[in-house]
PADO-388545 format. One record per residue: residue number from 1; residue in one letter; z, x, y of N, C-alpha, C in turn. Coordinates in steps of 0.2 Angstrom, whole numbers, plus 5000, padded with zeros to 4 digits. Each point is the difference from the previous one (the first is absolute). Example, Ala and Ser with C-alpha at 12.3 -4.5 7.8 and 13.67 -1.06 7.14 Angstrom:
<pt 1 'A' <5039 5066 4972> <5000 4996 5006> <5000 5004 5006>>;
<pt 2 'S' <4996 4998 5005> <5001 5004 5006> <5003 4996 5005>>;
end
This chain:
<pt 1 'M' <4821 4822 4884> <5007 5001 4999> <5001 5005 4994>>;
<pt 2 'V' <5004 5005 5000> <5001 5004 4995> <5005 4997 4995>>;
<pt 3 'M' <4999 5001 4994> <5005 4997 4995> <5002 5006 4996>>;
<pt 4 'R' <5006 5000 4998> <5003 5005 4995> <5003 4997 4994>>;
<pt 5 'L' <5000 5003 4995> <5002 4998 4993> <5007 5003 4999>>;
<pt 6 'L' <5005 4996 4998> <5006 5002 4998> <5002 4998 4993>>;
<pt 7 'L' <5003 5004 4996> <5003 4998 4993> <5007 4997 5001>>;
<pt 8 'F' <5000 4994 4999> <5007 4996 5001> <5002 4997 4993>>;
<pt 9 'H' <5005 5002 4997> <5002 4997 4994> <4995 4999 4995>>;
<pt 10 'S' <4996 5006 4999> <4994 5001 4995> <4994 4995 5002>>;
<pt 11 'Q' <5000 4998 5006> <4994 4996 5002> <4997 5003 5006>>;
<pt 12 'I' <4994 5000 5001> <4996 5002 5006> <5001 4995 5005>>;
<pt 13 'V' <5002 5001 5006> <5001 4996 5005> <4996 5003 5006>>;
<pt 14 'T' <4995 4996 5003> <4996 5002 5006> <5004 4997 5006>>;
<pt 15 'L' <5001 5005 5004> <5003 4998 5007> <4996 5003 5006>>;
<pt 16 'P' <5000 4996 5005> <4996 5003 5006> <5004 5006 5002>>;
<pt 17 'A' <4996 5005 5003> <5003 5006 5002> <5005 4999 5006>>;
<pt 18 'S' <5000 4994 5003> <5005 4999 5006> <5007 4999 4997>>;
<pt 19 'V' <5000 4998 4993> <5007 4998 4997> <5003 5007 4998>>;
<pt 20 'I' <4996 5005 4999> <5003 5006 4997> <5003 5004 5007>>;
<pt 21 'P' <5006 5002 5000> <5003 5004 5005> <4996 5006 5001>>;
<pt 22 'P' <4999 5003 5007> <4997 5006 5001> <5003 5006 4997>>;
<pt 23 'R' <4997 5006 5000> <5003 5006 4997> <5006 5002 5004>>;
<pt 24 'V' <5005 5003 4997> <5005 5003 5003> <4998 5007 5003>>;
<pt 25 'T' <5001 5001 5006> <4998 5006 5003> <5006 5005 5002>>;
<pt 26 'R' <5006 4996 5001> <5005 5004 5002> <5007 4997 4998>>;
<pt 27 'V' <5004 5004 4998> <5007 4998 4998> <5005 5005 5003>>;
<pt 28 'D' <5005 4997 5003> <5006 5003 5003> <5006 4998 4997>>;
<pt 29 'L' <5005 5004 4999> <5007 4998 4998> <5003 4998 5007>>;
<pt 30 'T' <5003 4994 5000> <5004 4997 5006> <5007 4999 4998>>;
<pt 31 'G' <5002 5001 4994> <5008 4999 4998> <5000 5001 4993>>;
<pt 32 'P' <5006 4999 4997> <5001 5000 4993> <4996 4994 4997>>;
<pt 33 'Y' <4995 5002 4996> <4996 4995 4996> <4996 4996 5005>>;
<pt 34 'Q' <4999 5002 5006> <4996 4997 5004> <4994 5004 5003>>;
<pt 35 'L' <4994 4997 5000> <4994 5003 5002> <4996 4996 5006>>;
<pt 36 'A' <4996 5004 5004> <4996 4997 5004> <4993 5002 4997>>;
<pt 37 'V' <4996 4995 4999> <4994 5001 4996> <4994 4998 5005>>;
<pt 38 'G' <4995 5004 5001> <4994 4999 5005> <4994 4999 4995>>;
<pt 39 'F' <4996 4995 5003> <4994 4998 4996> <4994 5002 5003>>;
<pt 40 'A' <4994 5001 4997> <4994 5002 5002> <4997 4995 5006>>;
<pt 41 'D' <5003 4994 5000> <4997 4995 5005> <5005 5001 5007>>;
<pt 42 'G' <5004 5005 5000> <5005 5001 5006> <5006 4996 5000>>;
<pt 43 'S' <5001 4996 4995> <5006 4996 5000> <5006 5005 4996>>;
<pt 44 'E' <5006 4997 5001> <5006 5004 4998> <5005 4995 4997>>;
<pt 45 'Q' <5003 5002 4995> <5006 4996 4997> <5006 5004 4998>>;
<pt 46 'R' <5005 4997 5002> <5007 5004 4998> <5002 4997 4993>>;
<pt 47 'V' <5001 5004 4995> <5002 4997 4993> <5007 5003 4998>>;
<pt 48 'D' <5004 4996 4998> <5007 5001 4998> <4999 5000 4992>>;
<pt 49 'L' <5001 5006 4997> <4999 5000 4992> <5007 5000 4997>>;
<pt 50 'A' <5006 5000 5004> <5006 5000 4997> <5002 4996 4995>>;
<pt 51 'P' <4998 4993 5000> <5001 4996 4995> <4997 5002 4993>>;
<pt 52 'I' <4994 5003 5000> <4997 5002 4994> <5003 5007 4998>>;
<pt 53 'A' <5000 5005 5005> <5003 5006 4998> <5007 5001 4998>>;
<pt 54 'T' <5004 4995 5002> <5007 5001 4999> <5002 4995 4994>>;
<pt 55 'S' <4996 4996 4998> <5002 4995 4995> <5001 5003 4993>>;
<pt 56 'G' <4997 5006 4998> <5001 5003 4994> <4998 4997 4994>>;
<pt 57 'H' <4997 4994 5001> <4998 4996 4994> <4994 5003 4997>>;
<pt 58 'D' <4995 5003 5004> <4994 5002 4997> <5000 5007 5000>>;
<pt 59 'H' <4998 5003 4994> <5000 5007 4998> <4996 5004 5006>>;
<pt 60 'W' <4994 4998 5002> <4996 5004 5005> <5003 4999 5007>>;
<pt 61 'F' <5001 4994 5002> <5002 4999 5007> <5007 5002 5001>>;
<pt 62 'G' <5004 5000 4994> <5007 5002 5000> <5001 5007 5002>>;
<pt 63 'Q' <4995 5004 4998> <5000 5007 5002> <4999 5002 5007>>;
<pt 64 'L' <4998 4995 5004> <4999 5000 5007> <5007 5000 5004>>;
<pt 65 'R' <5005 4998 4996> <5007 5000 5003> <5002 5007 5002>>;
<pt 66 'D' <4997 5005 4997> <5002 5007 5003> <4996 5000 5006>>;
<pt 67 'E' <5003 5001 5006> <4996 5000 5006> <4996 5006 5001>>;
<pt 68 'A' <5001 5006 4997> <4996 5005 5000> <4993 4999 4996>>;
<pt 69 'V' <5000 4996 4995> <4994 4998 4997> <4997 4995 5004>>;
<pt 70 'F' <5003 4995 5003> <4997 4995 5005> <4997 5003 5005>>;
<pt 71 'R' <5002 5005 5003> <4997 5004 5006> <4994 5003 4998>>;
<pt 72 'E' <4998 5001 4994> <4994 5003 4998> <4994 4996 4999>>;
<pt 73 'V' <5000 4994 5004> <4995 4995 5000> <4994 5003 5003>>;
<pt 74 'K' <4994 4999 4997> <4993 5002 5002> <4995 4994 5000>>;
<pt 75 'I' <4995 5002 5002> <4994 4995 5000> <4995 5003 4995>>;
<pt 76 'D' <4998 4996 4995> <4995 5002 4995> <4993 4999 5003>>;
<pt 77 'A' <4995 5002 4996> <4993 5000 5002> <4998 4992 5000>>;
<pt 78 'F' <5003 4996 4998> <4998 4993 5000> <5004 4996 5006>>;
<pt 79 'G' <5004 5004 5004> <5003 4996 5006> <5006 4997 4998>>;
<pt 80 'S' <5004 5002 4994> <5006 4997 4998> <5006 5005 5001>>;
<pt 81 'L' <5006 4997 5000> <5006 5005 5000> <5001 5002 4993>>;
<pt 82 'V' <5002 5006 4999> <5002 5003 4994> <5006 5005 5000>>;
<pt 83 'W' <5003 5001 4995> <5006 5004 5000> <4999 5005 4994>>;
<pt 84 'P' <5003 5006 5000> <4999 5005 4994> <5001 4997 4993>>;
<pt 85 'N' <5005 4995 5000> <5001 4997 4993> <4995 4995 4998>>;
<pt 86 'R' <4994 5000 5003> <4995 4996 4999> <5001 4992 5002>>;
<pt 87 'V' <5005 4999 5003> <5001 4993 5003> <4994 4999 5005>>;
<pt 88 'R' <4997 4995 5000> <4994 4999 5005> <5000 4992 5002>>;
<pt 89 'L' <5000 5000 5007> <5000 4993 5003> <4993 4999 5002>>;
<pt 90 'D' <4996 4997 4995> <4993 4999 5002> <4999 4995 5005>>;
<pt 91 'R' <4996 5002 5005> <4999 4996 5006> <4997 4993 4999>>;
<pt 92 'R' <4996 5000 4994> <4997 4993 4998> <5005 4995 4997>>;
<pt 93 'R' <5006 5003 4998> <5005 4995 4997> <5007 5001 5003>>;
<pt 94 'S' <5001 5004 5005> <5006 5000 5003> <5002 4995 5005>>;
<pt 95 'F' <5006 5000 5002> <5002 4995 5005> <5000 5002 5007>>;
<pt 96 'F' <4996 5005 5002> <5000 5002 5007> <4998 4994 5004>>;
end
């Protein structure tokens, strides 16, 4: 069984590879603040980020309130979602 190490609250935590979500391979906009996310294992999940993007409480995520910025979502080299303002939804820690 493949094991991966994650830094979690300044401690190294060893998790089985099956616990870590697969890499994001596709992202499509499906509506305001909504995404369809495809994964390397063939699964897909629809994600509504409106509660985060429109809350305005967080400096980084609050910038996603601008729909033009939100639409600029990309997939980084690690298989996570990223925006130009450096907001990153790490696939290992996200809620997909």
